[in-house]
C-alpha positions, -999 to 999 in steps of 0.1 A, spaced: 294 437 -365 278 414 -388 263 428 -421 242 412 -446 239 428 -481 209 421 -500 213 412 -537 180 414 -558 181 394 -594 156 408 -613 131 387 -633 113 395 -667 92 415 -645 114 436 -620 103 440 -586 72 458 -591 56 432 -611 69 398 -593 98 375 -597 99 349 -628 125 323 -621 142 349 -596 145 354 -559 167 367 -530 208 359 -525 225 366 -493 263 366 -494 282 371 -460 306 398 -459 317 400 -427 323 370 -397 327 367 -362 359 369 -348 365 335 -332 377 347 -296 374 321 -267 380 339 -234 391 320 -206 365 315 -178 378 326 -143 367 309 -111 349 337 -90 350 324 -57 323 349 -38 301 340 -65 301 303 -62 295 309 -26 261 328 -35 250 298 -56 263 270 -31 245 284 -3 214 293 -17 209 256 -26 209 240 10 190 273 22 162 267 -6 161 231 7 160 238 47 132 265 43 110 243 20 114 216 45 103 240 75 75 251 55 61 214 52 71 205 87 56 233 101 23 230 78 8 199 101 -3 198 139 25 198 168 50 203 136 69 173 133 66 145 106 79 112 99 111 111 79 92 87 51 65 113 50 91 139 44 111 119 15 79 123 -6 86 157 -13 122 152 -21 121 164 -57 113 199 -45 143 201 -25 171 201 -54 196 184 -33 220 156 -49 205 122 -52 233 107 -31 222 128 1 194 111 20 170 138 36 176 122 71 211 130 63 206 167 52 186 174 82 209 162 106 235 187 93 216 213 108 206 206 144 198 241 149 168 240 129 153 206 126 153 180 157 153 144 153 134 122 176 127 85 176 92 75 189 73 41 182 34 47 168 6 40 188 2 6 174 -20 -23 191 -5 -52 205 -32 -69 188 -27 -58 155 11 -67 160 5 -102 171 -19 -109 140 10 -96 117 37 -121 140 8 -149 139 8 -146 103 43 -150 95 46 -177 118 22 -195 98 47 -196 66 76 -220 62 104 -196 67 86 -164 87 86 -146 60 62 -130 32 65 -107 3 47 -71 9 29 -77 -18 13 -108 -5 10 -90 29 -7 -60 14 -38 -82 1 -44 -93 35 -38 -58 50 -73 -48 50 -91 -78 65 -63 -77 90 -65 -44 101 -29 -35 92 -24 1 87 -21 13 53 11 22 55 23 -4 76 58 -10 60 65 26 68 46 32 99 49 -4 119 76 -24 106 104 0 110 95 7 145 98 -28 158 133 -40 145 131 -67 176 105 -79 160 104 -75 122 129 -69 97 123 -58 56 148 -85 36 155 -87 0 139 -120 -15 154 -142 -42 131 -129 -66 144 -96 -61 111 -84 -42 109 -70 -8 95 -91 21 92 -88 56 101 -115 83 97 -123 117 129 -120 140 119 -147 161 93 -175 171 71 -166 200 55 -199 220 29 -179 235 17 -169 200 18 -203 185 -15 -219 201 -42 -217 172 -79 -207 175 -89 -246 173 -68 -258 201 -85 -233 222 -115 -251 221 -103 -282 239 -94 -285 277 -65 -262 291 -48 -298 300 -50 -313 262 -16 -317 249 -26 -324 212 -53 -315 194 -70 -349 172 -100 -330 161 -109 -298 141 -145 -293 150 -169 -290 116 -202 -275 119 -230 -299 104 -240 -296 70 -273 -307 48 -259 -337 31 -242 -349 65 -278 -358 78 -276 -392 55 -259 -422 70 -232 -419 45 -225 -383 52 -224 -386 89 -206 -416 85 -178 -394 68 -178 -366 91 -174 -388 119 -143 -408 102 -128 -374 95 -131 -360 129 -111 -390 140 -84 -382 115 -52 -368 137 -46 -332 136 -15 -313 130 -13 -276 141 -10 -251 116 22 -238 133 39 -270 130 62 -284 105 39 -304 81 71 -313 58 62 -349 65 27 -352 58 19 -366 20 -3 -342 4 -25 -366 -11 -37 -377 25 -67 -367 44 -46 -359 71 -27 -335 50 -61 -320 40 -74 -315 75 -38 -296 81 -47 -270 55 -81 -266 69 -65 -256 98 -44 -235 83 -74 -216 64 -94 -218 96 -65 -201 116 -58 -175 89 -97 -162 88 -95 -160 124 -66 -138 120 -86 -115 103 -109 -89 116 -142 -103 101 -133 -134 97 -133 -132 56 -112 -128 29 -113 -127 -9 -101 -158 -21 -80 -141 -45 -62 -130 -19 -46 -166 -4 -38 -174 -41 0 -166 -35 1 -185 -4 8 -218 -17 49 -215 -15 53 -198 17 24 -220 36 40 -249 19 8 -262 6 -3 -282 -25 -13 -276 -57 -52 -263 -58 -55 -263 -21 -83 -240 -20 -108 -267 -32 -108 -273 7 -132 -243 7 -156 -265 -15 -152 -300 1 -158 -283 35 -189 -261 34 -196 -265 72 -166 -251 81 -159 -223 52 -186 -205 32 -178 -189 -2 -198 -159 -13 -202 -146 -47 -213 -111 -44 -194 -81 -55 -183 -100 -85 -156 -119 -64 -155 -150 -45 -152 -143 -7 -145 -171 20 -163 -165 51 -159 -190 83 -192 -201 91 -187 -204 128 -174 -168 136 -213 -156 123 -250 -160 139 -265 -155 107 -252 -119 96 -239 -111 129 -202 -115 144 -203 -135 175 -174 -118 187 -167 -84 175 -131 -68 174 -134 -28 182 -118 -23 147 -151 -40 133 -173 -16 156 -155 13 142 -162 1 103 -196 -7 112 -204 27 123 -188 43 92 -208 18 73 -242 33 86 -228 71 80 -225 58 44 -263 45 41 -275 78 59 -257 100 37 -267 78 6 -306 79 17 -302 115 26 -290 124 -9 -320 102 -24 -341 123 -5 -326 153 -18 -316 166 17 -285 178 4 -296 201 -19 -308 222 8 -270 229 13 -257 258 -9 -227 268 4 -204 249 -19 -228 254 -49 -230 291 -41 -191 294 -42 -191 273 -74 -217 295 -90 -196 328 -79 -171 315 -96 -187 302 -126 -203 339 -132 -169 352 -132 -161 342 -167 -145 311 -159 -115 332 -148 -106 308 -116 -117 276 -132 -80 267 -138 -71 271 -105 -97 246 -93 -88 212 -92 -112 183 -104 -123 155 -85 -100 132 -95 -69 155 -89 -48 155 -59 -15 168 -43 -11 128 -40 -5 129 -80 25 156 -78 42 140 -50 41 104 -66 65 115 -94 94 123 -67 113 97 -53 115 90 -20 149 83 -2 134 48 5 129 39 -33 159 55 -43 181 32 -21 165 -2 -15 
């Protein structure tokens, strides 16, 4: 036991009238006994703790998997919850679940991916010099090409015979096409030719007002006669300063826009394609030089390149099924915006009534209600997935 002795040093006025130049002084009379007890291992209690770790992780995984329809989830989805499991960093979640086959069942299944989407991604990679693109570059074209948002998880790993993820020299992750497919390399420009044609010597250009004069018409006719190099062929022998090279660049973007759902993409989306597509500097100048093929819209605070031939005024000539789906969503959004402006949604008091009930309760439940900007994703983003930890 430690005891402390309090000594009062009296000042001029003593305790009753305050202290002047005085205070308290502490003097330790006893100290702790410096005894170090030896730690003894208790195997029984250790087993309780060790068993609890795996049990906790397994129960959390069961809870996560059972919360979705059909009680099954891709491993990459489960990996986002890694931080909640308390597992060591050197143990993959898939490895942990394989330890307990009586609880978890692993099976391999390919997602229901349209062959059209696969072909689009394959042809995009075939346009590149080494059949490889960084994932960041593909991300920029993801919406336009109709790829799934998480294509690098839900598409690429399920088709190893087609795609493989690689580490690029700049330490970024890229996707590579495993093999060339001769059945895909025929471009849209070639399909305009007769089936018996072996070579394409003309890339059609729609007339444009300035081409109506004799000089413009002469230039157009001369340009049409230039030899055409397929965007899927090797163009390393072409001089980038020649009109033949420029025609090849026009063909590349003509084909690229045909690979998109709405035959358009933002100009900035192609800015990172210079090296992969083996293009010269300032290659996007072809958009301005060939307004009969490309139209540049400056709406929505950006520049969007549109393929003219794909549209009849503001309507697509040939619609992809995904374009119809997006159009239906657009109509729903316009209708909702119009109905809201008319005050129709004010008649639905269900949600507002609940909000009023909570407000009248003195704000006791406010701390449990998430704001509009909050979501569970912001919490899950704090946890490192298996893929991120081992790439």
